[in-house]
BAMAR-189048 format. One line per 5 residues: number of its first residue (from 1); their letters; for each residue x, y, z of C-alpha. Coordinates in steps of 0.25 Angstrom, whole numbers, plus 5000, padded with zeros to 4 digits. Layout:
NUM) a) X,Y,Z; ...;
END
This chain:
1) mktir) 4636,5031,5404; 4629,5020,5412; 4623,5031,5421; 4618,5039,5410; 4611,5027,5404;
6) alssi) 4605,5024,5418; 4600,5038,5420; 4594,5039,5407; 4587,5026,5408; 4581,5030,5421;
11) fivft) 4577,5043,5416; 4570,5036,5404; 4562,5027,5414; 4558,5038,5422; 4553,5046,5410;
16) iafas) 4545,5034,5405; 4539,5032,5419; 4535,5047,5420; 4529,5047,5406; 4520,5035,5409;
21) dtnsn) 4515,5042,5422; 4511,5054,5415; 4504,5046,5404; 4496,5039,5414; 4492,5053,5420;
26) eeats) 4489,5059,5407; 4480,5047,5404; 4472,5049,5417; 4470,5064,5415; 4465,5061,5400;
31) annss) 4455,5051,5406; 4450,5062,5415; 4449,5072,5404; 4441,5063,5395; 4429,5064,5404;
36) sdkqv) 4430,5080,5404; 4431,5080,5388; 4418,5072,5388; 4411,5082,5396; 4415,5093,5387;
41) vnsdv) 4410,5086,5375; 4396,5083,5381; 4394,5098,5384; 4384,5106,5376; 4390,5113,5364;
46) apidi) 4383,5125,5357; 4378,5122,5343; 4387,5127,5331; 4380,5136,5321; 4386,5130,5308;
51) kliqe) 4379,5140,5299; 4385,5152,5307; 4399,5146,5306; 4397,5144,5291; 4392,5158,5288;
56) arikk) 4404,5164,5296; 4414,5155,5288; 4407,5160,5275; 4408,5175,5279; 4422,5173,5283;
61) aikdk) 4426,5166,5270; 4419,5177,5262; 4427,5188,5270; 4440,5181,5268; 4437,5179,5253;
66) kyaes) 4434,5194,5251; 4447,5198,5259; 4455,5189,5250; 4449,5194,5237; 4451,5209,5242;
71) tynkq) 4466,5205,5245; 4467,5199,5231; 4461,5211,5224; 4470,5220,5232; 4483,5212,5227;
76) lqeks) 4478,5212,5213; 4476,5227,5213; 4490,5229,5219; 4496,5221,5208; 4488,5227,5197;
81) askad) 4492,5241,5202; 4507,5237,5203; 4506,5231,5189; 4500,5245,5184; 4512,5252,5190;
86) iqkkd) 4522,5243,5184; 4515,5245,5170; 4515,5260,5172; 4530,5260,5175; 4533,5251,5164;
91) vlssw) 4525,5260,5154; 4532,5272,5159; 4546,5265,5158; 4543,5260,5144; 4538,5274,5140;
96) akdiq) 4551,5280,5145; 4559,5269,5137; 4552,5272,5125; 4554,5287,5126; 4569,5285,5129;
101) sklti) 4571,5276,5117; 4564,5286,5107; 4571,5298,5112; 4586,5300,5111; 4593,5307,5122;
106) inlkr) 4605,5316,5119; 4614,5323,5128; 4619,5336,5123; 4633,5340,5127; 4643,5350,5123;
111) engkk) 4657,5347,5117; 4663,5349,5130; 4654,5338,5137; 4645,5348,5145; 4630,5348,5144;
116) aielp) 4625,5356,5132; 4613,5361,5140; 4615,5366,5154; 4603,5368,5163; 4604,5377,5175;
121) sslks) 4606,5370,5188; 4596,5379,5195; 4581,5378,5194; 4580,5393,5191; 4582,5397,5176;
126) n) 4585,5411,5170;
END
């Protein structure tokens, strides 16, 4: 148990020492990079045409708005078409229920339980 503690403490000491060495190396390289950053900032930059960018943004916004409106209108048309189909089905079913309720249906049968009217099974008639 003592050897495990000794090994772990030695490992911790080495990691701290190694970490402090890498930090000092990173600080030195960052100091060297700061001078190169200053050179990049001082270089000539092309002027930005703000009006051109604003016009491009306005055109894009108008295009996006037109696309959104067309998509919305398509969805409304689909919904209205589906509602019309449902209403047609409802009308037809209500008509069928009305007709069935007003008309009585009677099955004619003979005394022995067979059909009173027998139709030929073949399509050809005499």
